[in-house]
N, CA, C and O atoms as a Tripos MOL2 file, in Angstrom:
@<TRIPOS>MOLECULE
protein
  276   275    69     0     0
PROTEIN
NO_CHARGES

@<TRIPOS>ATOM
      1 N          -6.2580    5.7160    9.8180 N.3       1 UNK1
      2 CA         -5.1460    6.5180    9.3810 C.3       1 UNK1
      3 C          -4.8670    6.2060    7.9150 C.2       1 UNK1
      4 O          -4.7110    5.0460    7.5330 O.2       1 UNK1
      5 N          -4.8090    7.2460    7.1090 N.am      2 UNK2
      6 CA         -4.5350    7.0770    5.6830 C.3       2 UNK2
      7 C          -3.1090    6.5930    5.4690 C.2       2 UNK2
      8 O          -2.2020    6.9220    6.2340 O.2       2 UNK2
      9 N          -2.9310    5.8120    4.4230 N.am      3 UNK3
     10 CA         -1.5870    5.3480    4.0920 C.3       3 UNK3
     11 C          -1.0880    6.1460    2.8920 C.2       3 UNK3
     12 O          -1.1500    5.6870    1.7510 O.2       3 UNK3
     13 N          -0.5920    7.3480    3.1710 N.am      4 UNK4
     14 CA         -0.1040    8.2230    2.1200 C.3       4 UNK4
     15 C           1.1940    7.7170    1.5170 C.2       4 UNK4
     16 O           1.4870    7.9940    0.3540 O.2       4 UNK4
     17 N           1.9730    6.9810    2.2910 N.am      5 UNK5
     18 CA          3.2340    6.4340    1.7630 C.3       5 UNK5
     19 C           2.9630    5.3790    0.7000 C.2       5 UNK5
     20 O           3.6640    5.3180   -0.3090 O.2       5 UNK5
     21 N           1.9490    4.5500    0.9230 N.am      6 UNK6
     22 CA          1.5700    3.5560   -0.0760 C.3       6 UNK6
     23 C           1.1020    4.2430   -1.3540 C.2       6 UNK6
     24 O           1.5230    3.8850   -2.4540 O.2       6 UNK6
     25 N           0.2330    5.2260   -1.2000 N.am      7 UNK7
     26 CA         -0.2850    5.9410   -2.3630 C.3       7 UNK7
     27 C           0.8460    6.6270   -3.1290 C.2       7 UNK7
     28 O           0.8750    6.5860   -4.3590 O.2       7 UNK7
     29 N           1.7670    7.2500   -2.4170 N.am      8 UNK8
     30 CA          2.8890    7.9430   -3.0700 C.3       8 UNK8
     31 C           3.7960    6.9570   -3.7980 C.2       8 UNK8
     32 O           4.2530    7.2380   -4.9060 O.2       8 UNK8
     33 N           4.0580    5.8120   -3.1870 N.am      9 UNK9
     34 CA          4.9220    4.8070   -3.8210 C.3       9 UNK9
     35 C           4.2760    4.2660   -5.0890 C.2       9 UNK9
     36 O           4.9450    4.0670   -6.1040 O.2       9 UNK9
     37 N           2.9910    4.0350   -5.0220 N.am     10 UNK10
     38 CA          2.2550    3.5410   -6.1920 C.3      10 UNK10
     39 C           2.2610    4.5860   -7.3010 C.2      10 UNK10
     40 O           2.5350    4.2720   -8.4590 O.2      10 UNK10
     41 N           1.9570    5.8230   -6.9400 N.am     11 UNK11
     42 CA          1.9190    6.9090   -7.9250 C.3      11 UNK11
     43 C           3.3120    7.1620   -8.5100 C.2      11 UNK11
     44 O           3.4530    7.5030   -9.6840 O.2      11 UNK11
     45 N           4.3330    6.9910   -7.6730 N.am     12 UNK12
     46 CA          5.7060    7.1910   -8.1360 C.3      12 UNK12
     47 C           6.1170    6.2210   -9.2320 C.2      12 UNK12
     48 O           7.0200    6.5010  -10.0190 O.2      12 UNK12
     49 N           5.4440    5.0800   -9.2740 N.am     13 UNK13
     50 CA          5.6970    4.0900  -10.3320 C.3      13 UNK13
     51 C           4.6820    4.2300  -11.4640 C.2      13 UNK13
     52 O           4.6390    3.4030  -12.3750 O.2      13 UNK13
     53 N           3.8610    5.2900  -11.3990 N.am     14 UNK14
     54 CA          2.8020    5.5250  -12.3890 C.3      14 UNK14
     55 C           1.8980    4.3030  -12.5090 C.2      14 UNK14
     56 O           1.5250    3.8800  -13.6020 O.2      14 UNK14
     57 N           1.5580    3.7490  -11.3340 N.am     15 UNK15
     58 CA          0.7290    2.5430  -11.2700 C.3      15 UNK15
     59 C          -0.6360    2.9110  -10.7060 C.2      15 UNK15
     60 O          -0.7290    3.5900   -9.6830 O.2      15 UNK15
     61 N          -1.6800    2.4660  -11.3660 N.am     16 UNK16
     62 CA         -3.0320    2.7220  -10.8690 C.3      16 UNK16
     63 C          -3.3670    1.7490   -9.7390 C.2      16 UNK16
     64 O          -2.6880    0.7400   -9.5520 O.2      16 UNK16
     65 N          -4.4190    2.0670   -8.9950 N.am     17 UNK17
     66 CA         -4.8900    1.1390   -7.9690 C.3      17 UNK17
     67 C          -5.2560   -0.1890   -8.6180 C.2      17 UNK17
     68 O          -4.9820   -1.2510   -8.0580 O.2      17 UNK17
     69 N          -5.8660   -0.1360   -9.7820 N.am     18 UNK18
     70 CA         -6.2700   -1.3440  -10.5050 C.3      18 UNK18
     71 C          -5.0540   -2.2000  -10.8650 C.2      18 UNK18
     72 O          -5.0890   -3.4210  -10.7130 O.2      18 UNK18
     73 N          -3.9920   -1.5720  -11.3370 N.am     19 UNK19
     74 CA         -2.7820   -2.3170  -11.7070 C.3      19 UNK19
     75 C          -2.1370   -2.9660  -10.4960 C.2      19 UNK19
     76 O          -1.7190   -4.1220  -10.5600 O.2      19 UNK19
     77 N          -2.0510   -2.2300   -9.3900 N.am     20 UNK20
     78 CA         -1.4690   -2.7920   -8.1720 C.3      20 UNK20
     79 C          -2.3430   -3.9410   -7.6650 C.2      20 UNK20
     80 O          -1.8360   -4.9900   -7.2670 O.2      20 UNK20
     81 N          -3.6400   -3.7350   -7.6830 N.am     21 UNK21
     82 CA         -4.5650   -4.7730   -7.2210 C.3      21 UNK21
     83 C          -4.3920   -6.0530   -8.0290 C.2      21 UNK21
     84 O          -4.3410   -7.1460   -7.4650 O.2      21 UNK21
     85 N          -4.3040   -5.9180   -9.3380 N.am     22 UNK22
     86 CA         -4.1400   -7.0890  -10.2000 C.3      22 UNK22
     87 C          -2.8150   -7.7920   -9.9120 C.2      22 UNK22
     88 O          -2.7480   -9.0210   -9.9060 O.2      22 UNK22
     89 N          -1.7760   -7.0190   -9.6760 N.am     23 UNK23
     90 CA         -0.4500   -7.5850   -9.3940 C.3      23 UNK23
     91 C          -0.4430   -8.4080   -8.1090 C.2      23 UNK23
     92 O           0.2010   -9.4550   -8.0440 O.2      23 UNK23
     93 N          -1.1610   -7.9350   -7.0870 N.am     24 UNK24
     94 CA         -1.1310   -8.6190   -5.7850 C.3      24 UNK24
     95 C          -2.3460   -9.5130   -5.5420 C.2      24 UNK24
     96 O          -2.4330  -10.1580   -4.4980 O.2      24 UNK24
     97 N          -3.2710   -9.5610   -6.4780 N.am     25 UNK25
     98 CA         -4.3830  -10.4960   -6.3800 C.3      25 UNK25
     99 C          -5.5440  -10.0730   -5.5040 C.2      25 UNK25
    100 O          -6.1800  -10.9090   -4.8620 O.2      25 UNK25
    101 N          -5.8270   -8.7670   -5.4750 N.am     26 UNK26
    102 CA         -6.9950   -8.2650   -4.7390 C.3      26 UNK26
    103 C          -7.7870   -7.3450   -5.6670 C.2      26 UNK26
    104 O          -7.4200   -7.1600   -6.8270 O.2      26 UNK26
    105 N          -8.8660   -6.7730   -5.1540 N.am     27 UNK27
    106 CA         -9.6540   -5.8420   -5.9570 C.3      27 UNK27
    107 C          -9.0980   -4.4230   -5.8260 C.2      27 UNK27
    108 O          -8.3630   -4.1040   -4.8920 O.2      27 UNK27
    109 N          -9.4710   -3.5890   -6.7890 N.am     28 UNK28
    110 CA         -9.0820   -2.1800   -6.7180 C.3      28 UNK28
    111 C          -9.6580   -1.5380   -5.4610 C.2      28 UNK28
    112 O          -9.0270   -0.6770   -4.8480 O.2      28 UNK28
    113 N         -10.8560   -1.9610   -5.0840 N.am     29 UNK29
    114 CA        -11.4960   -1.4140   -3.8880 C.3      29 UNK29
    115 C         -10.6680   -1.7110   -2.6400 C.2      29 UNK29
    116 O         -10.5920   -0.8800   -1.7360 O.2      29 UNK29
    117 N         -10.0520   -2.8840   -2.5840 N.am     30 UNK30
    118 CA         -9.2140   -3.2290   -1.4330 C.3      30 UNK30
    119 C          -8.0250   -2.2790   -1.3400 C.2      30 UNK30
    120 O          -7.7060   -1.7870   -0.2580 O.2      30 UNK30
    121 N          -7.3720   -2.0210   -2.4640 N.am     31 UNK31
    122 CA         -6.2310   -1.0930   -2.4670 C.3      31 UNK31
    123 C          -6.6990    0.2950   -2.0420 C.2      31 UNK31
    124 O          -6.0300    0.9610   -1.2520 O.2      31 UNK31
    125 N          -7.8350    0.7290   -2.5570 N.am     32 UNK32
    126 CA         -8.3810    2.0300   -2.1740 C.3      32 UNK32
    127 C          -8.6820    2.1160   -0.6870 C.2      32 UNK32
    128 O          -8.4220    3.1390   -0.0550 O.2      32 UNK32
    129 N          -9.2260    1.0490   -0.1310 N.am     33 UNK33
    130 CA         -9.5370    1.0330    1.3020 C.3      33 UNK33
    131 C          -8.2730    1.0310    2.1500 C.2      33 UNK33
    132 O          -8.2490    1.6550    3.2110 O.2      33 UNK33
    133 N          -7.2150    0.3420    1.7060 N.am     34 UNK34
    134 CA         -5.9460    0.3590    2.4380 C.3      34 UNK34
    135 C          -5.3810    1.7760    2.4280 C.2      34 UNK34
    136 O          -4.9610    2.2840    3.4670 O.2      34 UNK34
    137 N          -5.3700    2.4150    1.2590 N.am     35 UNK35
    138 CA         -4.8520    3.7790    1.1580 C.3      35 UNK35
    139 C          -5.6700    4.7560    1.9950 C.2      35 UNK35
    140 O          -5.1230    5.7120    2.5450 O.2      35 UNK35
    141 N          -6.9740    4.5200    2.0940 N.am     36 UNK36
    142 CA         -7.8550    5.4030    2.8690 C.3      36 UNK36
    143 C          -7.8120    5.1040    4.3670 C.2      36 UNK36
    144 O          -8.4030    5.8370    5.1600 O.2      36 UNK36
    145 N          -7.1170    4.0350    4.7610 N.am     37 UNK37
    146 CA         -7.0380    3.6790    6.1720 C.3      37 UNK37
    147 C          -8.2780    2.9870    6.6900 C.2      37 UNK37
    148 O          -8.5270    2.9780    7.8960 O.2      37 UNK37
    149 N          -9.0700    2.4000    5.7830 N.am     38 UNK38
    150 CA        -10.3150    1.7500    6.1850 C.3      38 UNK38
    151 C         -10.2190    0.2290    6.1770 C.2      38 UNK38
    152 O         -11.2090   -0.4570    6.4310 O.2      38 UNK38
    153 N          -9.0360   -0.3010    5.8890 N.am     39 UNK39
    154 CA         -8.8410   -1.7520    5.8410 C.3      39 UNK39
    155 C          -7.4260   -2.0680    6.2720 C.2      39 UNK39
    156 O          -6.4730   -1.4680    5.7730 O.2      39 UNK39
    157 N          -7.2810   -3.0070    7.1960 N.am     40 UNK40
    158 CA         -5.9620   -3.4520    7.6360 C.3      40 UNK40
    159 C          -5.6040   -4.7340    6.8900 C.2      40 UNK40
    160 O          -6.1910   -5.7860    7.1400 O.2      40 UNK40
    161 N          -4.6440   -4.6460    5.9770 N.am     41 UNK41
    162 CA         -4.2850   -5.8290    5.1900 C.3      41 UNK41
    163 C          -3.5370   -6.8540    6.0210 C.2      41 UNK41
    164 O          -2.9080   -6.5270    7.0280 O.2      41 UNK41
    165 N          -3.6170   -8.1020    5.5800 N.am     42 UNK42
    166 CA         -2.8530   -9.1710    6.2260 C.3      42 UNK42
    167 C          -1.3670   -8.9350    5.9820 C.2      42 UNK42
    168 O          -0.9900   -8.1850    5.0820 O.2      42 UNK42
    169 N          -0.5380   -9.5710    6.7760 N.am     43 UNK43
    170 CA          0.9040   -9.4770    6.5740 C.3      43 UNK43
    171 C           1.2780   -9.9790    5.1830 C.2      43 UNK43
    172 O           2.1290   -9.3910    4.5160 O.2      43 UNK43
    173 N           0.6480  -11.0580    4.7500 N.am     44 UNK44
    174 CA          0.9160  -11.6150    3.4260 C.3      44 UNK44
    175 C           0.6250  -10.5800    2.3370 C.2      44 UNK44
    176 O           1.4100  -10.4420    1.3980 O.2      44 UNK44
    177 N          -0.4860   -9.8550    2.4460 N.am     45 UNK45
    178 CA         -0.8210   -8.8370    1.4660 C.3      45 UNK45
    179 C           0.1400   -7.6600    1.5500 C.2      45 UNK45
    180 O           0.5410   -7.1170    0.5220 O.2      45 UNK45
    181 N           0.5140   -7.2630    2.7560 N.am     46 UNK46
    182 CA          1.4990   -6.1810    2.9140 C.3      46 UNK46
    183 C           2.8040   -6.5290    2.2070 C.2      46 UNK46
    184 O           3.3850   -5.6910    1.5160 O.2      46 UNK46
    185 N           3.2570   -7.7510    2.3790 N.am     47 UNK47
    186 CA          4.5070   -8.1910    1.7430 C.3      47 UNK47
    187 C           4.3550   -8.1790    0.2220 C.2      47 UNK47
    188 O           5.2610   -7.7360   -0.4830 O.2      47 UNK47
    189 N           3.2330   -8.6540   -0.2830 N.am     48 UNK48
    190 CA          2.9960   -8.6600   -1.7340 C.3      48 UNK48
    191 C           2.9980   -7.2350   -2.2920 C.2      48 UNK48
    192 O           3.5640   -6.9830   -3.3560 O.2      48 UNK48
    193 N           2.3690   -6.3120   -1.5780 N.am     49 UNK49
    194 CA          2.3450   -4.9130   -2.0010 C.3      49 UNK49
    195 C           3.7590   -4.3390   -2.0130 C.2      49 UNK49
    196 O           4.1480   -3.6570   -2.9620 O.2      49 UNK49
    197 N           4.5180   -4.6110   -0.9710 N.am     50 UNK50
    198 CA          5.8950   -4.1200   -0.8930 C.3      50 UNK50
    199 C           6.7350   -4.6460   -2.0510 C.2      50 UNK50
    200 O           7.4820   -3.8890   -2.6700 O.2      50 UNK50
    201 N           6.6190   -5.9220   -2.3420 N.am     51 UNK51
    202 CA          7.3650   -6.5060   -3.4530 C.3      51 UNK51
    203 C           6.9660   -5.8620   -4.7760 C.2      51 UNK51
    204 O           7.8240   -5.5680   -5.6090 O.2      51 UNK51
    205 N           5.6790   -5.6460   -4.9690 N.am     52 UNK52
    206 CA          5.1900   -5.0540   -6.2170 C.3      52 UNK52
    207 C           5.6880   -3.6250   -6.4010 C.2      52 UNK52
    208 O           5.8970   -3.1740   -7.5270 O.2      52 UNK52
    209 N           5.8790   -2.9140   -5.2870 N.am     53 UNK53
    210 CA          6.2930   -1.5110   -5.3510 C.3      53 UNK53
    211 C           7.7870   -1.3130   -5.1040 C.2      53 UNK53
    212 O           8.2820   -0.1870   -5.1680 O.2      53 UNK53
    213 N           8.5060   -2.4010   -4.8230 N.am     54 UNK54
    214 CA          9.9390   -2.2870   -4.5670 C.3      54 UNK54
    215 C          10.2580   -1.5470   -3.2810 C.2      54 UNK54
    216 O          11.2500   -0.8220   -3.2010 O.2      54 UNK54
    217 N           9.4180   -1.7320   -2.2790 N.am     55 UNK55
    218 CA          9.5790   -1.0660   -0.9800 C.3      55 UNK55
    219 C           9.6380   -2.1030    0.1230 C.2      55 UNK55
    220 O           9.3340   -3.2750   -0.1010 O.2      55 UNK55
    221 N          10.0310   -1.6720    1.3200 N.am     56 UNK56
    222 CA         10.0480   -2.5570    2.4800 C.3      56 UNK56
    223 C           8.7800   -2.3400    3.3090 C.2      56 UNK56
    224 O           8.0530   -1.3650    3.1140 O.2      56 UNK56
    225 N           8.5320   -3.2580    4.2260 N.am     57 UNK57
    226 CA          7.4160   -3.0800    5.1550 C.3      57 UNK57
    227 C           7.5800   -1.7820    5.9330 C.2      57 UNK57
    228 O           6.6050   -1.0660    6.1630 O.2      57 UNK57
    229 N           8.8050   -1.4780    6.3380 N.am     58 UNK58
    230 CA          9.0570   -0.2350    7.0670 C.3      58 UNK58
    231 C           8.7060    0.9790    6.2180 C.2      58 UNK58
    232 O           8.1220    1.9450    6.7100 O.2      58 UNK58
    233 N           9.0720    0.9220    4.9270 N.am     59 UNK59
    234 CA          8.7950    2.0500    4.0380 C.3      59 UNK59
    235 C           7.3070    2.3800    3.9750 C.2      59 UNK59
    236 O           6.9230    3.5500    3.9800 O.2      59 UNK59
    237 N           6.4770    1.3510    3.9160 N.am     60 UNK60
    238 CA          5.0610    1.5670    3.6400 C.3      60 UNK60
    239 C           4.1260    1.4160    4.8320 C.2      60 UNK60
    240 O           3.0780    2.0600    4.8700 O.2      60 UNK60
    241 N           4.4760    0.5900    5.7980 N.am     61 UNK61
    242 CA          3.4920    0.2460    6.8260 C.3      61 UNK61
    243 C           3.9170    0.5170    8.2650 C.2      61 UNK61
    244 O           3.0640    0.4970    9.1530 O.2      61 UNK61
    245 N           5.1830    0.7680    8.5340 N.am     62 UNK62
    246 CA          5.6220    0.9640    9.9110 C.3      62 UNK62
    247 C           5.2550    2.3560   10.3940 C.2      62 UNK62
    248 O           5.5100    3.3430    9.7040 O.2      62 UNK62
    249 N           4.6640    2.4390   11.5600 N.am     63 UNK63
    250 CA          4.3080    3.7210   12.1500 C.3      63 UNK63
    251 C           5.3580    4.1260   13.1700 C.2      63 UNK63
    252 O           5.7440    3.3380   14.0340 O.2      63 UNK63
    253 N           5.8110    5.3610   13.0570 N.am     64 UNK64
    254 CA          6.6720    5.9360   14.0850 C.3      64 UNK64
    255 C           6.5460    7.4450   14.0250 C.2      64 UNK64
    256 O           5.7840    7.9720   13.2150 O.2      64 UNK64
    257 N           7.2810    8.1430   14.8700 N.am     65 UNK65
    258 CA          7.1510    9.5940   14.9470 C.3      65 UNK65
    259 C           7.6890   10.2960   13.7090 C.2      65 UNK65
    260 O           7.4220   11.4810   13.5130 O.2      65 UNK65
    261 N           8.4410    9.5930   12.8710 N.am     66 UNK66
    262 CA          9.0090   10.2090   11.6830 C.3      66 UNK66
    263 C           8.0310   10.2600   10.5200 C.2      66 UNK66
    264 O           8.2670   10.9800    9.5500 O.2      66 UNK66
    265 N           6.9500    9.5190   10.5970 N.am     67 UNK67
    266 CA          5.9910    9.4470    9.5050 C.3      67 UNK67
    267 C           4.6430    9.9980    9.9540 C.2      67 UNK67
    268 O           4.3430   10.0560   11.1460 O.2      67 UNK67
    269 N           3.8450   10.3970    8.9830 N.am     68 UNK68
    270 CA          2.5190   10.9210    9.2900 C.3      68 UNK68
    271 C           1.6630    9.8480    9.9470 C.2      68 UNK68
    272 O           1.8670    8.6530    9.7290 O.2      68 UNK68
    273 N           0.7410   10.2690   10.7220 N.am     69 UNK69
    274 CA         -0.1660    9.3380   11.3950 C.3      69 UNK69
    275 C          -1.5630    9.5180   10.8820 C.2      69 UNK69
    276 O          -2.4780    8.8240   11.3250 O.2      69 UNK69
@<TRIPOS>BOND
     1     1     2 1
     2     2     3 1
     3     3     4 2
     4     3     5 am
     5     5     6 1
     6     6     7 1
     7     7     8 2
     8     7     9 am
     9     9    10 1
    10    10    11 1
    11    11    12 2
    12    11    13 am
    13    13    14 1
    14    14    15 1
    15    15    16 2
    16    15    17 am
    17    17    18 1
    18    18    19 1
    19    19    20 2
    20    19    21 am
    21    21    22 1
    22    22    23 1
    23    23    24 2
    24    23    25 am
    25    25    26 1
    26    26    27 1
    27    27    28 2
    28    27    29 am
    29    29    30 1
    30    30    31 1
    31    31    32 2
    32    31    33 am
    33    33    34 1
    34    34    35 1
    35    35    36 2
    36    35    37 am
    37    37    38 1
    38    38    39 1
    39    39    40 2
    40    39    41 am
    41    41    42 1
    42    42    43 1
    43    43    44 2
    44    43    45 am
    45    45    46 1
    46    46    47 1
    47    47    48 2
    48    47    49 am
    49    49    50 1
    50    50    51 1
    51    51    52 2
    52    51    53 am
    53    53    54 1
    54    54    55 1
    55    55    56 2
    56    55    57 am
    57    57    58 1
    58    58    59 1
    59    59    60 2
    60    59    61 am
    61    61    62 1
    62    62    63 1
    63    63    64 2
    64    63    65 am
    65    65    66 1
    66    66    67 1
    67    67    68 2
    68    67    69 am
    69    69    70 1
    70    70    71 1
    71    71    72 2
    72    71    73 am
    73    73    74 1
    74    74    75 1
    75    75    76 2
    76    75    77 am
    77    77    78 1
    78    78    79 1
    79    79    80 2
    80    79    81 am
    81    81    82 1
    82    82    83 1
    83    83    84 2
    84    83    85 am
    85    85    86 1
    86    86    87 1
    87    87    88 2
    88    87    89 am
    89    89    90 1
    90    90    91 1
    91    91    92 2
    92    91    93 am
    93    93    94 1
    94    94    95 1
    95    95    96 2
    96    95    97 am
    97    97    98 1
    98    98    99 1
    99    99   100 2
   100    99   101 am
   101   101   102 1
   102   102   103 1
   103   103   104 2
   104   103   105 am
   105   105   106 1
   106   106   107 1
   107   107   108 2
   108   107   109 am
   109   109   110 1
   110   110   111 1
   111   111   112 2
   112   111   113 am
   113   113   114 1
   114   114   115 1
   115   115   116 2
   116   115   117 am
   117   117   118 1
   118   118   119 1
   119   119   120 2
   120   119   121 am
   121   121   122 1
   122   122   123 1
   123   123   124 2
   124   123   125 am
   125   125   126 1
   126   126   127 1
   127   127   128 2
   128   127   129 am
   129   129   130 1
   130   130   131 1
   131   131   132 2
   132   131   133 am
   133   133   134 1
   134   134   135 1
   135   135   136 2
   136   135   137 am
   137   137   138 1
   138   138   139 1
   139   139   140 2
   140   139   141 am
   141   141   142 1
   142   142   143 1
   143   143   144 2
   144   143   145 am
   145   145   146 1
   146   146   147 1
   147   147   148 2
   148   147   149 am
   149   149   150 1
   150   150   151 1
   151   151   152 2
   152   151   153 am
   153   153   154 1
   154   154   155 1
   155   155   156 2
   156   155   157 am
   157   157   158 1
   158   158   159 1
   159   159   160 2
   160   159   161 am
   161   161   162 1
   162   162   163 1
   163   163   164 2
   164   163   165 am
   165   165   166 1
   166   166   167 1
   167   167   168 2
   168   167   169 am
   169   169   170 1
   170   170   171 1
   171   171   172 2
   172   171   173 am
   173   173   174 1
   174   174   175 1
   175   175   176 2
   176   175   177 am
   177   177   178 1
   178   178   179 1
   179   179   180 2
   180   179   181 am
   181   181   182 1
   182   182   183 1
   183   183   184 2
   184   183   185 am
   185   185   186 1
   186   186   187 1
   187   187   188 2
   188   187   189 am
   189   189   190 1
   190   190   191 1
   191   191   192 2
   192   191   193 am
   193   193   194 1
   194   194   195 1
   195   195   196 2
   196   195   197 am
   197   197   198 1
   198   198   199 1
   199   199   200 2
   200   199   201 am
   201   201   202 1
   202   202   203 1
   203   203   204 2
   204   203   205 am
   205   205   206 1
   206   206   207 1
   207   207   208 2
   208   207   209 am
   209   209   210 1
   210   210   211 1
   211   211   212 2
   212   211   213 am
   213   213   214 1
   214   214   215 1
   215   215   216 2
   216   215   217 am
   217   217   218 1
   218   218   219 1
   219   219   220 2
   220   219   221 am
   221   221   222 1
   222   222   223 1
   223   223   224 2
   224   223   225 am
   225   225   226 1
   226   226   227 1
   227   227   228 2
   228   227   229 am
   229   229   230 1
   230   230   231 1
   231   231   232 2
   232   231   233 am
   233   233   234 1
   234   234   235 1
   235   235   236 2
   236   235   237 am
   237   237   238 1
   238   238   239 1
   239   239   240 2
   240   239   241 am
   241   241   242 1
   242   242   243 1
   243   243   244 2
   244   243   245 am
   245   245   246 1
   246   246   247 1
   247   247   248 2
   248   247   249 am
   249   249   250 1
   250   250   251 1
   251   251   252 2
   252   251   253 am
   253   253   254 1
   254   254   255 1
   255   255   256 2
   256   255   257 am
   257   257   258 1
   258   258   259 1
   259   259   260 2
   260   259   261 am
   261   261   262 1
   262   262   263 1
   263   263   264 2
   264   263   265 am
   265   265   266 1
   266   266   267 1
   267   267   268 2
   268   267   269 am
   269   269   270 1
   270   270   271 1
   271   271   272 2
   272   271   273 am
   273   273   274 1
   274   274   275 1
   275   275   276 2
@<TRIPOS>SUBSTRUCTURE
     1 UNK1         2 RESIDUE 1 A UNK
     2 UNK2         6 RESIDUE 1 A UNK
     3 UNK3        10 RESIDUE 1 A UNK
     4 UNK4        14 RESIDUE 1 A UNK
     5 UNK5        18 RESIDUE 1 A UNK
     6 UNK6        22 RESIDUE 1 A UNK
     7 UNK7        26 RESIDUE 1 A UNK
     8 UNK8        30 RESIDUE 1 A UNK
     9 UNK9        34 RESIDUE 1 A UNK
    10 UNK10       38 RESIDUE 1 A UNK
    11 UNK11       42 RESIDUE 1 A UNK
    12 UNK12       46 RESIDUE 1 A UNK
    13 UNK13       50 RESIDUE 1 A UNK
    14 UNK14       54 RESIDUE 1 A UNK
    15 UNK15       58 RESIDUE 1 A UNK
    16 UNK16       62 RESIDUE 1 A UNK
    17 UNK17       66 RESIDUE 1 A UNK
    18 UNK18       70 RESIDUE 1 A UNK
    19 UNK19       74 RESIDUE 1 A UNK
    20 UNK20       78 RESIDUE 1 A UNK
    21 UNK21       82 RESIDUE 1 A UNK
    22 UNK22       86 RESIDUE 1 A UNK
    23 UNK23       90 RESIDUE 1 A UNK
    24 UNK24       94 RESIDUE 1 A UNK
    25 UNK25       98 RESIDUE 1 A UNK
    26 UNK26      102 RESIDUE 1 A UNK
    27 UNK27      106 RESIDUE 1 A UNK
    28 UNK28      110 RESIDUE 1 A UNK
    29 UNK29      114 RESIDUE 1 A UNK
    30 UNK30      118 RESIDUE 1 A UNK
    31 UNK31      122 RESIDUE 1 A UNK
    32 UNK32      126 RESIDUE 1 A UNK
    33 UNK33      130 RESIDUE 1 A UNK
    34 UNK34      134 RESIDUE 1 A UNK
    35 UNK35      138 RESIDUE 1 A UNK
    36 UNK36      142 RESIDUE 1 A UNK
    37 UNK37      146 RESIDUE 1 A UNK
    38 UNK38      150 RESIDUE 1 A UNK
    39 UNK39      154 RESIDUE 1 A UNK
    40 UNK40      158 RESIDUE 1 A UNK
    41 UNK41      162 RESIDUE 1 A UNK
    42 UNK42      166 RESIDUE 1 A UNK
    43 UNK43      170 RESIDUE 1 A UNK
    44 UNK44      174 RESIDUE 1 A UNK
    45 UNK45      178 RESIDUE 1 A UNK
    46 UNK46      182 RESIDUE 1 A UNK
    47 UNK47      186 RESIDUE 1 A UNK
    48 UNK48      190 RESIDUE 1 A UNK
    49 UNK49      194 RESIDUE 1 A UNK
    50 UNK50      198 RESIDUE 1 A UNK
    51 UNK51      202 RESIDUE 1 A UNK
    52 UNK52      206 RESIDUE 1 A UNK
    53 UNK53      210 RESIDUE 1 A UNK
    54 UNK54      214 RESIDUE 1 A UNK
    55 UNK55      218 RESIDUE 1 A UNK
    56 UNK56      222 RESIDUE 1 A UNK
    57 UNK57      226 RESIDUE 1 A UNK
    58 UNK58      230 RESIDUE 1 A UNK
    59 UNK59      234 RESIDUE 1 A UNK
    60 UNK60      238 RESIDUE 1 A UNK
    61 UNK61      242 RESIDUE 1 A UNK
    62 UNK62      246 RESIDUE 1 A UNK
    63 UNK63      250 RESIDUE 1 A UNK
    64 UNK64      254 RESIDUE 1 A UNK
    65 UNK65      258 RESIDUE 1 A UNK
    66 UNK66      262 RESIDUE 1 A UNK
    67 UNK67      266 RESIDUE 1 A UNK
    68 UNK68      270 RESIDUE 1 A UNK
    69 UNK69      274 RESIDUE 1 A UNK
């Protein structure tokens, strides 16, 4: 499942995948794979991404009927 909320939050801050990756200590490819739904990040990485984007875990990673699947 693609993570469109992560991509939108990143784009909303005019931040590239490379910039986010550098901020949280991973590769650009890792961020791309998370956004594409091809990699499940650790909780630690999810928290780092949320902090970097000023979002909560619920905002970016929680699945429910209100968000796309």
